[in-house]
N, C-alpha and C positions, 0 to 999 in steps of 0.2 A: 355312290356318295351317300346313300341313305344311312349307311352304318359307319361311315368314316369319322363323323364328328364325335359320337359317343366313345369311340375307341381311344381317342387322344388322351382324355384324362385318366383312363384305366390303364393304359400302357405302362406308365412309370411304376404303378403299383405292382403289376405282374412281373416287372423286371427283377424284383426282390424275392420272388417266390422260387422255390426249387423246381427245376425242369421236370423231374420225375413226378413230383407232387401234382403239377399242372396236368401232365399227360395222364396220370392214373385217375385223377378226378374226372377229366374229360371223357375217358373211355367208360368209366363207371356211370357217368351221368347221362350218356347218350339216350338210353331208353326212356328217360324221364325229362328230357329237354323240353322247354316250353317256348312259346312264341311271343315276341314283343310286337306291338302294333303302333309304330310311330305315326302312321297315317291311316285313315280309314280305308279299308279295302286292301291294305298291304300287310302281310305277315312276315316278320323277320325272326326265323328260328334262332334260338340262342346258340344252338350248335354251330351254325354258320358264323355267327358273331364271334364265338369262342375260337373257331378254327383260324379266323383272320388274326386274332390277337396272338394265338400261339405261334403262328408263323412269324409275325412281326417281332415278337419277343425273341424268338430263336434267331432271326435275321440280325437284329440290332446287337444282341449279345455276341453273335459271331463276329460282327464288324468291330465292335469295341474291344473284344478279347483277341482278335485276329485268328479266330478258329473257324471262321466261316469257310465252308467248302461244299462243292457239289461233286458227287462221284461221277466222273466222266467214264462211262463204260457202256457196253452194248445195251443193257437194260434201261439206263437213263436215256440213251439215244432213241430207243424205241418209244419210250413214254413221251419224250419231247416231240418226236415226230407225230405222234397221235395228237398232241396238243396243237401242233402246227395245223393239222387238217381240221381240227375243231374250229380254230380261228378262221381258216380259209373258207370254210363252209358258210360263214356269216355273209360273205360277199356274193353268194349264190342264192341267198334266201329271198323270197318274195316279201316276207314280213320280217324285216331286219330287227325290229324291236323285240320280237319273240326270240330271235337267234341270240341277240346280245344278252337277254335275260338268262338264257340257258348257259351261255358262255361264262358270264360273271358268276353264276352259281358254281360251275365246275372250277373256275379259277379260285374261288373261295376255299376249296378243299384240297385240290390236287397238290399244292405245295407241302401239305402235311406229309406226303411220302418222303420228301427230303428231310423233314424234321425227324421222322421215325427212323430213317436209315442212319442219320448221324448219331442219334441217341443210342440205337441198338448196337452199333459197331464198337461203342466204348466197352461194352461187356455183353456177351451172349445171354447172360442171366437177366439182363434188363428186360429182354423180351418175355421171359417167364413171369416176371413181376407185373409187367403191364398187362399180360394176358390174364392174370388173376383178377385184376380190376375189371377187365372186360367181362369175364365170366360171372363175377359177382353181380354186375349190372344186369346181365342176361338172366341170372338166377331170380333176382327180385322181379324183373319184368315177367318172367315165366310164372311166378306165383300170382301176379296180378291177372295174367291170362287164364290160369286155372280157376281162380276165384270168379272171374268173369263168366266162364262157362258154367261153373257150379251154381251161380246165382239163378240159373234158369230152372233149377229144381223148385224155386220158391216164387219166381215171377216169370211171366211170359217173355219170349224172345223179343216180341214187338215192344213191350213196355221197357225192357232193359235197353234195347237199341235206342229208343227215344230218349231215355234218361242219359245214357252214355254220350250220345252225340250232342245233346243240348247242354249238359252240365259239366262234363269232363273234357271232351275233345276241344272245345273253344279255347281253353286255357293252354293245352299242350300243343295244339296245331295252329291256333289263331282263328279269329272269327271267319275270315274269308275261306280258308282252306277247309275248316270243319263243316261249313255249310255245303261245300261241294261233296264232302264225304257222306253227309246225310242224304244228299240227292241220289248218290250212286251207292246203294247199300251192299257193297262187297263184304261188309262185316257179317252178312247173313248167308246161310247156305241151306239148301233143301236136301234132307237125308230121309229117304223112305217116305216122302210125302210130308215130312214135318220140317218146319223152319226152325233153325237154331242159330244162335249167335256164336261166331267163331272166336277163338282166343286171339285177340288183337292188342290187348293192353292199351297203351296210349299211342300206338302207331296208327297211321291213317288207314291201313287195311291189313288183314291177316297175312297177306303175302309178304309184306315188308317185315312183319313180326317174325314170320317163319324164316326169312333170310337171316335175320339177326340171331335167332335161336340156333339155326342150322350151322352158322359159322362158329358160334360159341361152343356147340356141343362137343366136337372132338377135343377141344382144350379142357372142357369140364371132365371128360373121360380120362384125359391124361393126368389131371390133378387127382382125380379119385383113385386112379391106379397107382400113381407114383408116390403120393403123400399119405395114403391110407387114413385120411381123416373123414369123419362123418359129414362135415360140412360139404366137402367136394362130392361125396357120394350122393347126398341129397341134391346138390346143384345139378349133377349130371342127370339124375332121375327126373327131377321136376322140369328141367329144360327139355328133355326128350318127350315127356308127356305133353307139355305145352306145345311143342312143335307138332305133335300129332293132332292136338286139339285145334290147331289153326285150320285143319281140314284143307290144307293147301296141297294140291296134287304136285305142284312144283317142289314143295318141301320133300315129299316122298320120293320124287325123282332124284333130287339131290342126295338124299340118304342112300339111294340105290347106287348112284355113281360112286359114293365113298366106299360102300361095301365091296363093289367090284374092284375098286382101286386097292383096297386092303387085300383082297384075294390075290390079285396079281403080285402085290408086294411080298406077301408071305410065301407064295409059291416060288417066286424067284429067289427068296432068301432061305427056303426050306426051314422056316421058322417053327419053333416048338409050339407057338401059339396058334398054329394052323388048325389044330383040332378044336380049340375053343371058338375060332372063327366059324368053322363049319357047324358047330353046335348052335352058335348064334344065328347063322343063316337058316338052319333047320327050324329053330323056334320062330323066326320071322316068317318063314314059309307057311308054317301051320297057322300063325296068327292071321296072315293075309287070306288064307283059304277058309277060315272060320267066319261066319256071318257077324259083322260088327260095323259100326259107322266108318271106321278108318279103312277097312278093307273094301267096303262099298265105294268109298270115295276114290280109293286107289284104282280099282278095276274100272271105274267109270271113265278114267283117263284114256282108255283104249276103246271106248264105245263110240261109234259114229252116231249113235242115237242121242248122245249127250249134246245138248245145244251148244254149250261153251266149247266143247272139243271141235265141233263142226265149224263154229265161228272162227276159232283159232286157225284151222286149216285154211279157210278162205282168206284170213288176214295174211298168212304166210305166202300164199300164192299171189295175192295182190302186191305184197311188199317186194317179192322177187321181180315182178313185172316192172315196178317203179325203179328198182335197183338197176335193171337192164337199161332203162331210159336215162338214168343219171348215174352211170357207173363210176365216174371219176370224182365228181364233186358232190354228189348227193343233192337233195332238194333244199338243203340248208338246215342248220341245227334248229330243232324245235319247230320246224315247218311241216312235218309230216301230216299233222291233223288237217291242215289247209288243203293238202292234196286229196285227202279222203273226203273231207267235208269243207268246201270253200267258206261256209258261213260259221265255221267252228269258233268257239270262244277259247281264249288262251288257257283256261283252266279245264277245258273238256278233256276227260281221260281217254284220249284217242292215241293208241300206239300199237305196235305190231305184236306185243307180248312175246318178244324174243330179243334179248339185249343186242345180239350181234346183227340181226336183221334190222333192228331199229337204228343202230349206228350206221350200218351200210347204206340205208335208204336216206339218212340225213347228212352224213359227212362223206359218203363215198366208200368204195370197197378198200382202197389203198389205206386210208386212215384207220379203218376198222381192223385191217390185217396187222397194222403196227401194234394196236392194243392186244389183239389176239396172240401175237407173237410174244409180247411182254408177259401176258398172263400164263400162257402155256409153258414158256421157258421157266417162269417162276415155279410152276408145279414140278417141272423136271428137276430144278435145282433143289427143291425141298425133298424130292424123292432120293436124289443121289447124295445129299449131304447128311444122311442120317447118322453117320458115325461121328460127326463133328458137333452134335447137339447134346443137350441133356437127354437121357434115355427116353425115347418115345415122343419127344417134342416135335421132331421133324415130321413124324407121322400125323400128329395133330394138325400141323400146318398143311400137309399134303391133303388130308381128308377134308379140312375146312375149305380149301380152294376147290376141291372136287365137288363138294356140296354146293358151293356158290355156282360153279360152272354148270352143273346139272340143272339147278333151279333157274339159271339165267336163260335156259333154252325155252322157257315158257313165261318169263316175266322180265321186266326191265327195271332194275333197282338203282341205276346209276344216279338218278336225281333224287334219291332219298337222303335226307340230312343225317339219318342214323346209319345207313348202310355204306355210303361212300367212304366216310372216314374209317370205318371198321375194315372195309376192304383194303384200303390203302395201308392200314396197320398190318394186316396179315400178309399183304404183298411185300411189305418191308421186311417182315419176319422171314419170308421165303427167300429173300435176297440177302439176308444177313450174313450167312457164311460166305457167300459169293463175294460180298464186299470186304470181308476180313482177309481175303487172300492177298 
């Protein structure tokens, strides 16, 4: 109800705007969305507010024009089944208020999948147009991230961190959320004994920024390759560099998944670009074996001596134990922190650091399997529908989803106001040809 009242006067205005204009602006604006503060201690991200408006505009337009439809197919059934288990888990939560908060957050965004599917099935090239807006937003966000890292040649990381968290993040994240970010400095990393600030731009942490850039990167490469314009070449290059400068090992894992997926694709197709791919893999191999901050960060992912790696392994083992104890229903959406730390605060960043384990422990294994089926089948559809897309676009979708999947093995991005809508957009792209049949 906190955001229902301001929506009412805005809704009639948005009814007169073009659908594609609204969606293009929304996707472009996500990296720069800011938070409203209707009540002290409560942050309302504008992306969440916008997502609700977009769905309501789409819904009422569909009703008035008699064009409203929901695609009743296997993919939609899997997604709705996942939503059912999300709602069911609330009734098994010890702290139901936390569960309801998480559920309302997801409900704010999940209907966007239906909006994207309906708009994309009108014309397959709409997906390309929307993806361009998404990539441009990621491009400008990547520039901010690169500048953020570059500033450390002039000021110390500690000084920059203090200024960034006190002056910029409160506007983009809200006062309450930005104060939590300042207390848990994941924006910083230690490389060779030196503390540096990672490329996070206006995201709450570099991992979410890396998710956003990683999902955008294959589309940027597609536009650079297909349209031969300097803008897209710069976009692809800067996005890639900024993704590396997040120093997120999950980002590197996601890129590895995408490269392996491309290798499988080209081998199966006996593609003429296979030689270029091997050349790229060779360059990457040399880069990773040469001493540099990125390679150091990458190889530390496999070191048991690294504290964060050992902590993650213990988190995974603990989560598997709790999953076995609450196999069917989970501990309740948003209630995992209370299992680990009964005195935990709602904003404490306590989670498993694996999307699929996080979901399994909170909503149960069955509900998680429905989402996993939906996600993996979308990847397969993107892989198999390559002949029905603009040249190379299906590969961009395929690689984008692989990057997300690889990164999700070590992070949980589902409750990010920037990542969830972008994920829904790419999933809709992956199911686009399937829907047109």
